[in-house]
MARNU-593167 format. One record per residue (C-alpha): z, x, y. Coordinates in steps of 0.5 Angstrom, whole numbers, plus 500, padded with zeros to 3 digits. Layout:
N
ZXY/...
END
This chain:
281
500500500/498503506/504506510/506503517/499499516/495505518/489508514/487515516/480516517/476523517/471522524/464524525/463525532/459528538/461532544/463525548/467524542/463518540/462517533/455518530/455516523/453510521/457510515/463513519/461506524/461501518/468504515/471503522/469496522/471494515/478497516/479493522/476487518/482488514/487488519/489496518/490501524/486507524/489515524/482518526/482525524/477528529/471533528/464534528/458536522/461543521/468544517/468538514/470541507/476545510/478538514/479534507/482540504/476542500/476534497/469532501/463535505/461529508/465523511/467518512/474519507/480515508/487517506/491510504/499513503/496519500/490516496/483519498/477515497/470517499/463515500/463508506/461503500/466505495/471505501/469497502/470496495/476499494/479496501/477489497/480491490/486493493/488488499/485482496/490478500/487480507/479478509/474480504/468484506/464481500/463475497/461477490/456481486/450477489/451479496/452486495/445486492/443483498/446488503/444493499/436490500/438489507/441497508/435499505/430495510/434497516/434504514/426504513/424500518/429502524/433508522/427513519/422512526/428512531/431518528/424522529/424519536/432521537/432528533/433533539/438528543/441528537/442535537/443536544/449531544/452534538/458538539/456546540/459549535/455544531/448545533/446551530/447547523/444540526/438544528/437548522/439542517/435537520/429541521/429544514/432539510/429532514/422535518/419540513/421546517/418542523/421544530/426538533/422538540/415538537/418531531/421528538/415529543/411523545/416518543/414514549/408512544/412511538/418507541/415501542/412500535/419499532/422492536/416488533/419491526/425487527/423481527/425478520/432480522/432476529/429471525/435471521/440471526/436465530/440461525/446464524/452466528/453472524/450475517/456473514/457466516/461463521/464470521/462477520/463481514/460488511/453485511/454485519/458492519/452495516/447493520/451494526/452501524/445502525/445500532/452504533/449510531/442509535/446508541/450515540/444518541/439514544/438517551/432513552/433505550/430503544/430495545/428492551/432488556/430481553/431482546/434476542/438481538/442482544/447476543/449478536/449486538/454485544/458480540/458485534/460491539/465487542/469485535/476488534/478490542/471493543/471497537/463499539/464500546/465508546/464510553/459515550/455511548/447510551/445503553/440500548/436495552/432497557/425500554/420499558/413497555/406499558/399496558/396496551/404496548/405491542/409485544/416487542/418480538/416473537/418468542/421462538/420455539/424452535/428453527/424457522/423456515/421460510/416465511/417465519/414458518/416452522/421447518/417441515/419435518/414431516/406431517/407431525/411438525/405441519/398439522/393444521/389446527/383442527/376444523/371447528/364445526/359450524/353451528/347449525/342454524/
END
């Protein structure tokens, strides 16, 4: 049982003190969802093995009254299993599978492109003692030897391409307050973590001012006394579009059904456009 209702969390921080890891972000939210106070152990990309006493080279890591738990997903499952009397993060194995699908979709749709758009910012905002490691590891492990500067260059052409791909996510949130229904759950925290990570490094906004995701994001950042409102965060909204850029989102005129089509409420709502007469030769 957590001593004094407090669980220790090993963080991953930038020079500003802001958390950069989406996995740490969702663990922070999971702990608060369960009603715990968090004892933060600060630190950056280097020295994690030393900080954790040789137990892990990656974070998040929590310590619950002497019990060490690694990996954000395992931590969430642990919290539900050990504290079932507190609000649940998951509601059964089916929901876990759907959440894993959402995770994978968001990472391929948003995180991958944004990672390349903000990779030099990612480096520049890191703790000074971490920057050599960040440059070497990202260039060698993730970028195939390309320089950070070369990968980030031209992002003004690529950033407008990402918002339209988030349309399925907007359609879900147009129909429900939270991914978890009336209340947020680990699905919300996992998705919010993607945008929290982005806000930690995005020195150029990735979303337009009028993006419908703003409502859900603002409410999510405000949860738990403004957990996502660290002063080191950058604005998510303010992307300026240029002539020829794609529309950032579909402007909904009513509730959507399966596949984004209008809900079928009878023949008047599902009329096909009139057939155009073919021209005679």
